[in-house]
C-alpha positions in Angstrom: 0.0 0.0 0.0 1.3 3.4 -1.0 0.4 6.8 0.6 0.4 9.9 -1.6 0.2 13.4 0.1 -1.5 16.2 -1.7 0.6 19.3 -2.2 -0.4 21.9 -1.0 -2.5 20.9 2.0 -3.2 22.1 5.5 -2.6 25.6 7.0 -3.2 28.6 4.8 -1.6 32.1 5.5 -4.8 33.4 7.1 -5.0 30.5 9.5 -1.3 30.7 10.4 -1.7 34.5 11.0 -4.7 33.9 13.3 -3.0 31.3 15.4 0.2 33.4 15.6 -1.9 36.4 16.8 -3.3 34.4 19.7 0.1 32.9 20.7 1.8 36.3 20.5 -1.0 38.0 22.5 -0.6 35.3 25.2 3.2 35.9 25.3 2.9 39.7 25.4 -0.1 40.3 27.6 -0.3 37.1 29.5 -3.4 34.9 30.0 -6.2 35.0 29.9 -6.8 36.2 26.4 -10.4 35.9 25.2 -11.2 34.7 21.7 -14.7 35.1 20.2 -15.6 31.9 18.4 -13.1 29.2 17.5 -10.0 31.1 16.1 -10.1 28.5 13.2 -12.2 25.5 12.7 -10.0 22.8 14.3 -10.5 21.2 17.7 -6.8 20.4 18.1 -5.7 24.0 17.5 -8.4 25.3 19.9 -7.4 22.8 22.6 -3.7 23.6 22.2 -4.4 27.4 22.6 -6.7 26.7 25.6 -3.8 24.9 27.3 -1.7 28.1 26.8 -4.4 30.3 28.4 -6.8 31.3 25.7 -10.5 31.4 26.7 -12.9 30.8 23.9 -16.4 32.3 24.0 -19.3 32.5 21.6 -20.3 36.1 22.3 -18.5 39.2 23.6 -20.9 39.6 26.5 -19.2 36.6 28.0 -15.9 38.5 28.2 -15.0 40.6 31.3 -15.0 44.3 30.6 -11.7 45.7 29.4 -10.2 42.3 28.7 -7.9 41.5 25.8 -10.1 40.1 23.0 -9.4 38.5 19.7 -11.8 38.2 16.8 -11.5 34.9 14.9 -10.2 34.5 11.3 -13.7 34.3 10.0 -14.5 37.9 10.8 -17.4 39.5 12.7 -20.4 41.7 12.1 -20.5 45.4 13.1 -22.9 44.4 15.9 -20.2 42.3 17.4 -17.7 45.2 17.1 -20.2 47.6 18.7 -20.7 45.1 21.6 -17.0 44.9 22.1 -16.8 48.7 22.2 -19.6 48.8 24.8 -17.7 46.5 27.1 -14.5 48.5 26.5 -12.7 45.4 25.3 -9.2 45.8 23.9 -9.6 44.1 20.5 -7.0 42.4 18.3 -8.6 41.6 15.0 -7.5 38.2 13.5 -9.9 38.4 10.6 -8.2 36.9 7.5 -7.2 39.8 5.2 -9.0 38.1 2.3 -12.2 38.1 4.3 -11.7 41.7 5.3 -11.2 42.5 1.5 -14.7 41.0 0.9 -16.1 43.1 3.6 -14.6 46.2 2.0 -15.9 45.3 -1.4 -19.4 44.7 -0.1 -19.3 48.0 1.8 -18.1 49.9 -1.3 -21.0 48.4 -3.4 -23.5 49.3 -0.8 -22.2 52.9 -0.5 -22.7 53.2 -4.2 -26.4 52.4 -3.8 -26.2 48.8 -5.1 -27.9 45.8 -3.6 -25.4 43.0 -2.9 -25.6 39.3 -3.5 -23.5 37.3 -1.1 -22.6 33.8 -2.4 -22.0 31.5 0.6 -23.3 29.0 3.1 -26.0 30.1 5.5 -24.9 30.0 9.1 -21.1 29.9 8.4 -19.3 32.3 10.7 -17.7 34.1 7.8 -21.0 34.6 6.1 -22.6 35.8 9.3 -19.8 38.3 9.7 -20.0 39.5 6.1 -23.8 39.9 6.2 -23.3 42.1 9.3 -20.6 44.3 7.8 -22.6 45.5 4.8 -25.1 48.2 5.3 -28.0 48.0 2.9 -29.8 45.2 1.1 -27.9 41.9 1.0 -29.2 38.7 -0.5 -27.7 35.4 0.5 -27.4 32.9 -2.4 -26.3 29.3 -1.7 -26.9 27.6 -5.1 -28.1 28.2 -8.6 -31.8 27.6 -7.6 -31.6 30.6 -5.2 -30.7 32.9 -8.1 -34.1 32.3 -9.7 -35.9 33.4 -6.5 -34.1 36.7 -6.1 -36.2 39.8 -5.9 -34.1 42.8 -6.8 -35.3 46.4 -6.7 -33.1 47.7 -9.6 -31.2 45.1 -11.7 -29.0 47.8 -13.0 -27.7 48.5 -9.5 -26.6 45.0 -8.4 -23.3 43.5 -7.3 -22.0 40.2 -5.8 -19.3 39.1 -3.4 -18.4 35.5 -2.3 -17.5 33.6 0.8 -13.7 33.2 0.6 -13.7 29.4 1.4 -15.5 28.7 -1.9 -13.3 28.1 -4.9 -13.7 29.4 -8.5 -15.2 26.0 -9.4 -17.7 26.2 -6.4 -19.0 29.6 -7.5 -18.7 29.4 -11.3 -22.3 28.1 -11.9 -23.9 30.6 -9.5 -22.0 33.5 -11.0 -23.0 32.4 -14.5 -26.7 32.2 -13.4 -26.4 35.7 -11.9 -24.9 37.2 -15.0 -27.5 35.5 -17.2 -30.4 36.9 -15.2 -28.7 40.2 -14.4 -26.3 41.1 -17.2 -25.3 44.4 -15.6 -24.3 42.8 -12.3 -20.9 43.9 -10.9 -18.5 41.6 -9.1 -14.9 41.0 -8.0 -12.2 39.6 -10.2 -11.6 35.8 -10.1 -8.2 36.5 -8.4 -10.1 37.6 -5.3 -11.2 34.1 -4.7 -9.1 32.6 -1.8 -5.9 31.2 -3.3 -5.7 28.5 -0.6 -9.1 27.0 -1.3 -8.5 26.8 -5.0 -5.1 25.3 -4.6 -6.2 22.6 -2.2 -9.1 21.6 -4.4 -7.0 21.4 -7.5 -4.5 19.2 -5.6 -7.3 16.8 -4.5 -8.5 16.5 -8.1 -5.0 15.4 -9.2 -4.8 13.1 -6.2 -8.1 11.5 -7.0 -6.8 10.5 -10.4 -4.2 8.1 -8.9 -5.7 7.1 -5.5 -8.4 4.7 -4.7 -9.1 6.1 -1.2 -9.1 9.7 0.0 -8.6 10.7 3.6 -9.2 14.4 4.5 -8.0 15.7 7.8 -10.3 18.5 9.0 -13.1 19.5 11.2 -16.7 18.5 10.5 -17.7 22.2 10.6 -14.9 23.3 8.2 -16.4 24.4 4.9 -13.2 23.9 2.9 -12.5 20.5 4.5 -16.0 19.2 3.6 -15.5 20.3 0.0 -12.3 18.4 -0.3 -14.1 15.2 0.7 -16.9 16.0 -1.7 -14.5 16.3 -4.6 -13.2 12.9 -3.8 -16.7 11.5 -3.8 -17.5 13.2 -7.1 -14.6 11.2 -8.7 -16.1 8.0 -7.4 -13.4 7.0 -4.9 -14.1 6.3 -1.2 -13.6 9.6 0.7 -13.6 10.3 4.4 -13.3 13.4 6.5 -11.6 12.7 9.9 -10.4 14.8 12.8 -7.2 12.9 13.2 -5.6 9.4 12.9 -7.7 8.0 15.8 -10.8 8.1 13.5 -9.2 6.0 10.8 -11.1 2.8 10.3 -8.7 0.0 9.2 -11.6 -1.6 7.2 -11.4 1.4 4.8 -8.0 0.1 3.7 -9.3 -3.3 2.6 -8.4 -3.8 -1.1 -6.8 -0.3 -1.4 -3.4 0.1 -2.9 -3.1 3.9 -3.1 -4.3 6.1 -0.2 -4.5 9.8 -0.9 -4.1 12.1 2.1 -4.8 15.8 2.3 -5.8 18.4 5.0 -8.2 21.3 5.2 -6.8 24.9 5.6 -7.3 24.8 9.4 -5.6 21.4 10.0 -2.0 21.4 11.3 0.6 19.3 9.5 1.3 17.4 12.8 -2.1 15.6 12.3 -1.1 14.6 8.8 2.1 13.1 10.0 0.3 11.2 12.7 -2.1 9.8 10.1 0.9 8.8 8.0 2.4 7.0 11.0 -0.8 5.1 11.5 -1.0 4.1 7.9 2.5 2.8 8.1 1.5 0.7 11.1 -1.3 -0.7 8.9 0.9 -1.7 6.1 1.8 1.4 4.0 5.3 0.8 2.5 6.0 4.1 0.8 5.0 7.8 1.2 5.3 10.4 -1.5 3.9 13.8 -2.5 1.9 14.9 -5.5 1.8 18.5 -6.7 4.3 21.3 -7.2 2.4 24.4 -6.1 4.4 26.3 -3.5 2.5 28.8 -1.4 4.6 31.7 -0.1 1.7 34.1 0.9 2.2 35.9 4.1 -0.1 38.4 5.8 1.1 41.2 8.1 0.2 40.9 11.8 -1.8 43.6 13.6 0.3 46.3 15.2 -0.6 45.1 18.7 1.4 41.9 18.3 3.7 42.8 15.4 6.1 45.0 17.4 6.7 43.5 20.8 9.3 46.1 21.9 7.7 49.4 20.9 4.0 48.9 21.1 3.1 49.2 24.8 -0.5 50.4 24.4 -2.1 47.1 25.3 0.4 46.5 28.2 -0.7 49.8 29.7 -4.4 49.0 29.1 -3.8 45.7 30.8 -2.1 47.3 33.8 
């Protein structure tokens, strides 16, 4: 049995930045540091940060007044920002810069008097945050069928934005349906789609051509991880989404000669290597990588954690 690892896989730049923000905040200001919502969708990452002193909450009213507070990589609504201000929380924003860019685009369209269509998954934290950042009329569209039910006041003043964890392939059909129904609709360039989502999906498509089993490491509530599993299923190979190596069922390996392994954008490489170790125990003889895409994207950290020596504003606020 051979194991082939997708390349690229695992952490994207936005996730690395968010985790780094929490770790640096803990080092600089000391625990506890409060984080609204899971910093990223991965139980192992969250538990590790809890062990270092991070306290995860669902809403800002659970946070003591004046405390150091971090917003997750998914972004938050203006209502959440206002709630943090009311409680005098000292906020460090870990929103992924690509998500923040979508917020700005939606806000720009709204200021121009356009209604906005948001392509995304209802209930996803990123979508909730984006809906709450755009003032004006916003329509959530999840699939092509939703396009047919849209009620737009002025089709000539319409624009769309997309959830970042959807790829070009995920959104292509919806965007085409929007343009067919509303030829004057404005929207972002394709390059604004999250690079990491697209790269990981393309890597899995290549992997599915040579593997007869696909294992995706990622959380059940991770949009991009679920999509990786779905891509495997679409190519008619057995595909499973697992949190870690402990969830691997040896029966899945029966009759399989090539096992493909990848990881969602919130899953640490450590979990991949643990799975590889387990597969070796179960008979894997070789491990190799497939793919040549090298990601070198880096996002600047917020000023509160970027300059440890000179920025003393939060230390003073902390007392």
